N, C-alpha and C positions, 0 to 999 in steps of 0.2 A: 798370277795374281793381279787383279785390277787395282790400280792406284786411285786414291782419293784426290780430288782436285780442290779440296777445302781443308779447313783446320780440323785436326782430330777432335772427335767428340761432337761435331756438328752434323745433324741429320738433315740431309737435303735430297729427298727422292726426286725432286723436279730436275736437278742438274747433275746428279751423281748416279751413275749406273750401278755402282756397288751398293749404295744405300737403297736404291730402288729394288734391286734384286733381293737384298736381305729383308726388306719390308713386304715383299710380294707385290710391289707396285711397278714392275718392269713395263707393263703395257701403258701405264700412266706416264712413265718416263719417256717412252717412245712418242706418245702423243704430244707431250710438251715440247720435245726436241723438234718434232715435225712442224709445230706451230711457230717456233722461233726461227726456223729456216725461211719461212715465207711471211715476213711481217708486213710487206706492202700489199698483200692481197686484200686485207680488210679495208684498207684505204681506197684501193681501186674499186672494190665492190660498192663502198659507200658513195664514192664519187659518181659511179654509174647510176646508182639509185637516185641520187640527188638530181642529176641531169634528166633522168627519165621522168621523175615526178614534175620537174619544172616544165618539161615539154608537154606533159599531159595537161598541166594547168593552163598553159598557153593555148593549147588546142581547145580545151573546154571553154575558155574565155572567148576565143574566136567563134566557136559554135554558138554561144549565147548572143554575141553581138550581131551575127549574120542571120540569126533567126530561125 
């Protein structure tokens, strides 16, 4: 038997495998758990996009100035 990690009577399919199984949301549970394991990826991707766009803007400005 799987144990709940929350108060009895609380429905939490995002963080409780037993609640997710009972509600038929086990795939949702796995997706949420996978996203919580890798929280830094979104920040790394956003940082990369910001640097890429800044570089593109600098290259475009240089191209306009040099003619």
